[in-house]
Every structure is written in C-alpha cells, then in structure tokens.
C-alpha positions in Angstrom: -10.8 11.8 7.2 -7.9 9.4 8.8 -5.3 7.8 6.1 -3.1 5.3 6.6 -0.1 4.8 3.9 2.3 2.4 3.4 4.3 1.6 0.7 6.2 -1.7 -1.0 8.7 -1.8 -3.6 12.1 0.9 -3.6 12.4 4.0 -5.5 14.9 2.8 -7.7 15.0 3.2 -11.7 17.6 1.3 -12.6 15.9 -2.1 -11.3 14.5 -3.7 -14.3 13.3 -6.5 -12.5 11.3 -4.7 -9.9 9.9 -1.5 -11.8 7.1 -0.3 -9.4 7.3 1.6 -6.7 3.6 1.2 -4.4 2.0 3.6 -2.2 -0.9 2.3 -0.5 -3.7 4.7 1.0 -6.0 3.2 3.2 -9.3 5.4 3.9 -10.8 4.5 7.4 -14.5 5.1 7.3 -15.0 3.3 10.5 -11.2 2.6 12.0 -12.5 1.2 15.5 -14.6 -1.7 13.7 -11.3 -1.8 11.7 -9.3 -2.0 14.6 -11.0 -4.9 15.9 -11.1 -6.8 13.2 -7.4 -6.6 12.5 -7.1 -8.1 16.0 -9.6 -10.6 15.0 -7.3 -11.6 12.4 -4.3 -11.7 14.0 -5.7 -13.8 17.1 -7.5 -16.2 14.4 -4.5 -16.8 12.7 -1.6 -16.6 14.7 0.1 -19.8 14.7 -0.3 -19.6 10.7 1.3 -16.2 10.8 4.2 -17.3 13.4 5.3 -20.0 10.8 5.6 -17.7 8.2 7.8 -15.6 10.3 10.2 -18.4 10.7 13.9 -18.6 9.4 13.8 -20.6 6.3 16.8 -22.2 4.6 17.9 -23.9 1.4 17.3 -27.9 2.1 20.3 -28.6 0.4 23.3 -25.6 0.4 21.5 -24.3 3.7 21.2 -21.2 2.4 18.8 -18.9 4.5 16.7 -18.0 2.1 14.3 -16.0 4.5 15.4 -14.0 8.1 12.9 -14.5 10.9 11.9 -12.0 13.6 9.7 -9.4 10.8 6.6 -10.3 12.7 7.9 -12.0 16.3 9.7 -10.8 18.4 10.8 -12.8 21.6 7.9 -15.3 20.0 5.2 -12.6 20.3 3.6 -10.6 18.0 4.9 -7.7 17.1 2.9 -6.6 13.7 1.7 -7.8 10.3 4.3 -7.7 7.1 2.8 -8.0 3.5 6.2 -9.6 2.1 5.9 -12.1 5.0 2.4 -13.4 3.8 2.5 -16.4 1.6 -0.2 -16.4 -1.6 -2.8 -18.2 0.5 -2.6 -15.8 3.7 -3.0 -13.0 0.7 -6.3 -14.7 0.3 -7.2 -15.1 3.4 -6.4 -11.5 4.3 -8.4 -9.9 1.1 -11.3 -12.2 2.2 -11.2 -11.4 5.9 -11.3 -8.0 5.5 -13.7 -7.6 2.6 -16.5 -9.2 4.8 -18.1 -6.0 6.1 -16.3 -3.4 5.0 -14.8 -0.2 7.0 -12.3 1.4 4.4 -11.5 2.2 1.3 -8.0 1.4 -0.5 -6.2 3.9 -3.1 -3.0 3.5 -4.7 -0.3 5.1 -6.6 2.0 3.0 -8.7 4.8 4.9 -9.5 6.9 3.3 -12.4 10.4 3.8 -11.2 12.1 2.8 -14.7 10.2 5.7 -16.0 11.8 8.3 -14.0 15.1 10.3 -14.4 18.1 10.2 -12.4 18.1 13.6 -11.5 14.2 13.0 -9.9 15.7 10.1 -8.0 18.6 11.4 -6.1 15.9 12.4 -3.6 13.9 9.5 -2.8 11.4 11.9 -0.1 10.6 14.3 -3.2 9.6 11.5 -5.5 7.4 9.9 -2.3 6.4 13.4 -1.6 5.3 14.8 -4.9 3.7 11.9 -6.0 1.6 12.2 -2.7 0.8 15.2 -3.9 -0.5 15.2 -7.0 -2.5 11.8 -6.1 -4.5 13.8 -3.0 -4.8 16.8 -5.8 -6.8 14.5 -8.4 -8.6 12.7 -5.3 -10.0 16.0 -3.9 -10.8 17.6 -7.4 -12.1 14.3 -8.8 -14.4 14.0 -6.0 -13.2 10.8 -4.3 -12.3 12.6 -1.5 -14.3 15.2 0.5 -13.4 19.0 1.5 -12.2 18.6 4.9 -9.2 18.1 7.3 -7.2 15.1 7.0 -5.1 13.3 9.3 -2.3 11.0 7.5 -0.4 8.8 9.2 2.5 7.0 8.1 5.4 4.2 9.0 8.5 6.5 10.5 10.9 3.7 9.3 11.4 5.6 6.1 11.8 9.0 6.7 14.6 10.9 8.0 13.7 12.9 11.0 14.8 16.4 9.7 12.3 16.1 6.6 9.3 14.1 8.9 8.1 18.4 8.8 8.4 18.8 5.7 5.5 16.7 4.2 2.9 18.4 6.4 4.1 22.2 5.1 3.9 20.9 1.5 0.9 19.6 1.5 -0.8 22.3 3.2 0.8 25.2 0.7 0.5 23.4 -2.5 -3.4 21.7 -1.9 -4.3 24.8 -0.3 -2.7 27.5 -3.0 -3.3 25.9 -5.6 -7.5 25.8 -4.6 -7.4 21.8 -4.5 -8.7 21.5 -0.4 -9.9 24.3 2.1 -9.2 21.2 4.8 -6.3 21.0 6.8 -3.7 18.0 6.7 -1.8 17.0 9.8 1.0 13.9 9.2 1.8 12.2 11.9 4.5 9.1 11.9 4.6 5.7 13.7 6.5 3.0 14.1 4.3 0.5 11.9 4.4 -2.0 14.8 2.3 0.5 17.5 0.2 1.1 14.6 -2.2 -1.6 13.6 -4.0 -0.2 10.6 -0.7 0.9 8.7 0.0 -2.6 9.1 -3.2 -3.0 7.1 -2.0 -0.6 4.3 1.5 -2.7 4.3 -0.5 -5.9 3.4 -2.8 -4.0 0.7 0.6 -2.4 -1.3 2.6 -5.7 -1.4 -0.9 -7.1 -2.6 -0.6 -5.3 -5.4 2.8 -5.0 -5.5 3.2 -9.0 -6.0 0.6 -9.1 -8.7 2.9 -6.5 -10.9 5.5 -8.7 -10.3 4.1 -12.1 -10.8 0.6 -11.4 -11.9 -1.2 -13.9 -9.4 -3.6 -12.1 -7.5 -5.9 -10.5 -10.2 -8.7 -12.5 -8.9 -8.2 -10.9 -5.2 -8.0 -7.0 -6.5 -11.1 -7.7 -8.8 -12.7 -8.5 -5.4 -11.9 -5.7 -3.7 -13.0 -3.4 -6.1 -16.3 -5.4 -6.5 -16.7 -4.7 -3.2 -16.4 -1.0 -3.1 -13.0 -1.4 -1.3 -10.3 -0.9 -4.1 -11.6 2.5 -5.7 -8.2 4.0 -7.8 -5.1 3.8 -9.5 -3.2 7.2 -9.4 -0.1 6.3 -11.7 2.9 8.6 -11.6 4.2 9.6 -14.1 1.2 10.6 -15.6 -1.1 9.6 -18.2 -2.8 6.2 -17.3 -4.8 6.7 -13.7 -7.8 4.7 -14.2 -10.4 3.6 -11.7 -10.7 -0.4 -10.8 -13.6 -1.0 -14.0 -11.4 1.0 -16.8 -7.5 -0.3 -15.8 -4.7 -0.6 -18.7 -4.8 -3.9 -20.3 -1.3 -4.2 -19.8 0.2 -8.5 -18.9 1.3 -7.0 -15.6 -2.0 -5.3 -15.0 -5.9 -6.2 -13.6 -9.1 -5.4 -14.6 -12.4 -6.5 -13.4 -13.5 -7.7 -16.8 -11.6 -10.5 -18.4 -9.0 -11.1 -15.5 -8.4 -14.4 -17.1 -6.8 -13.0 -19.6 -4.4 -10.7 -17.2 -4.0 -12.7 -14.4 -1.5 -16.0 -14.3 -2.1 -19.2 -13.0 0.1 -19.1 -9.5 
C-alpha cells in the first residue's frame, strides 16, 4: 500500500492559540487515477489558485499580510498548499476529490498542549512515535491490511541524518511487537515533485483549520459519508474515534448533530 503523509501546525506545547499538530495519511487505492484527478483539479482552477498565491498587503498600513510564491514560482505552478486556499477553494477541493473516491484519509491529531517539555525537545521523536502508535492501531484493528507499505513524506521538515531512522524504527517496532508482517519503506520527496503529498497537505490543513475555526464540519462530514475519511487517531492516547463517534468538543466534529459543533463562517 502507498501512503502519502503531510502535516499541518507545529509541535509546540506552549502555543495556546494553536494547540494541535495534524498528520494526514492519504492511502491511495488507485494512485494513477488520483494523479490524473490532481492534474485536472490544478488545470481547472489554475487562475484562482494563482490569485490566492499573490502578495497581499493591508489596505491602510501596507503591511504584508501574505507572502507570495508558495504555489507558483516564476509565474508557473509549483505545488498545492493547503494554507494558501481560502474556504471556498477548500470546499471545491473536497467536492472535486470526493466525486469518485480513489483514496482514504486517516488523521493523527496531536494535542501539543498535553505534551511535556522533555518530549517536545525532539520534534522528530514526537512525529515518529505518534506515527508508529497510529500505524500499530490501524494494523491491529483491521483498518490496514498486513502487507508491505511505501510511506512517502515531505522532505522539508526532516533532517538529513534522521531520514533513515523512521524506516528502521517502524520496521523494528511493528515487527517485534507482532503488529505487522510486512515491510515499511520510507521515502522523502520535495513535495513540489509529488502531487499526492500535496493532496495530503491540503487535507491536513483542512482538519487543522477546522480545529482552530470550526468552519469545516460540513466538508469533513461529507468526506466521512463518502467513505474517504476513516479514522481520527488522537495522541496522547484516550480519545481516538471513528468518524461516526467523534467527541462532542466545540473544536471537534461529528457526523450527527453537525450544526451544534460547527460555526457559521
């Protein structure tokens, strides 16, 4: 199985206004079809994506509110970035990719405000450990089949000397504890060269944005009802839920009674 991974937020346990770090795992069931869909989405929304990537300044002070050049470089499209998409474009993104599902989404929700200073000293340790726990859970509970896995991640947030650590760590831990009989191959890419990592980036930002604003409950519910969003694994442990039984927290979402948990945005 091919799994494309990206994240949204930061691993900082002292950021009261941003207490989450989200990892999105995109499991491609038909990766060639998904790659073609990615190209169609970019081409059909090219002009609007370019507008969203333009430099934005405050109309009175002239202060730069948004830098340019995240999705386009030299006037040419480079990559999708979830943080650059406005609410309407995120809505269109969800609608487009849920028409003919060729993938599944699994989230790892890390509540950074519940992590200790010592644990957060090494952000790679937080990422690797929570990913290992989530994979073990998905394997033991029948979400993931027992086979070989190719994990593809964005290289930008990974130090060169630690790139081989995750692969060895997952193969050792998940084999020794009996969770998996398959092998895990871990590869790192410049996300600009991997469209499916870019899709994972947008989905990571979608859930992260909802946790901060409460504005994307309808989109997340739609993904769950379409069979795309399968599970939210929470770390630290204790509150992991399937999409039809998510906690009734003001910054969470659930399929039933969405109106009581989402905001008008």
